[in-house]
N, C-alpha and C positions, 0 to 999 in steps of 0.2 A: 333815336339812338338808344339802344339797350344798355342798361347799366348792370355791371356785375360787381359783387362784393368780393374783394380779395384782401389779404393781409398785405398792406403796403409798407408798414413799418411797425415796430414794437413800441408801444407807449408805456413807459415805466412810471408815469406820474400817478399819484393816488387817484383811483377810480377812473383812470384814463382820461383825465381832463382835456388834454390837447386833442385827442381823437374825438371825444364826444362834443366838446365845445367849439372846436374849430373845423376839423376836417369833415365830419359828418354833416354839420350845418351848412358849410360852404358847398359841399357836394349836392346837398338837397336843394339849395338855392339855385345852383347851376342847372340842375335837372328841371326844376320847376319854372324858373323865371327867365331863362336865357334860350337863345336859339343858336348855340355854338355849333359850328361844323365839327367834324371829328378831329381835324387838326387843331382847331382852337380849343376844344375840350382837352385834348392831350397836353397842350401847352399850359392850360389852366391847372390841370392836375399836377403837372411837373412843378409849377411854381408853388402851389399849395403844399405839396409834400416837402419842398425845400424849406418853406416857412415852418412847417410842423417839426421837421427834424432839427432846425435851429432852436426852436422853443424847447424841445426835449433836451438838447445839448445844454442849454442854459439851465434847465431844471436840474439836470444831473450835476452840473458844476455847483449850483447852489446847495444841493443836497449833500455833496461831499464837503463843501465848506462848512455847512452847519454841523456835520459830524465831527469835524476837527475842532470847531469852536465850543462844543459842549464841555462844560466843566464837569469832571468826573467825581465830584464830591470834595469835601474839605481836605481830605488826605491824598486825593488823587491828583494827577497832573492836570494842568490847565494851560491853555495856549493864549498868548496875547499877541495880536498882530498889529504892528504899527506901520502905517503907510505915510510917506512924505511925498508931497507933490512939489516939484521945483518948476519955477516958471522960466 
């Protein structure tokens, strides 16, 4: 089964962590150590990309949260978030 490299999604994480540490390694493992049929391989890629996109969404959420949480110095605004959990 021939492999082609395509841009499947944009990885905004620093140094492309999700792409380099998850997607490329899993694709390499699938290519080297499995005997997937074409249908199985496409299903594998579909699930792998779903996981990668979820990880990127989580990273984006955390990055935005960290931007808001940054204290802008003694004279600048700061934000305090209080969460309550009711049972």
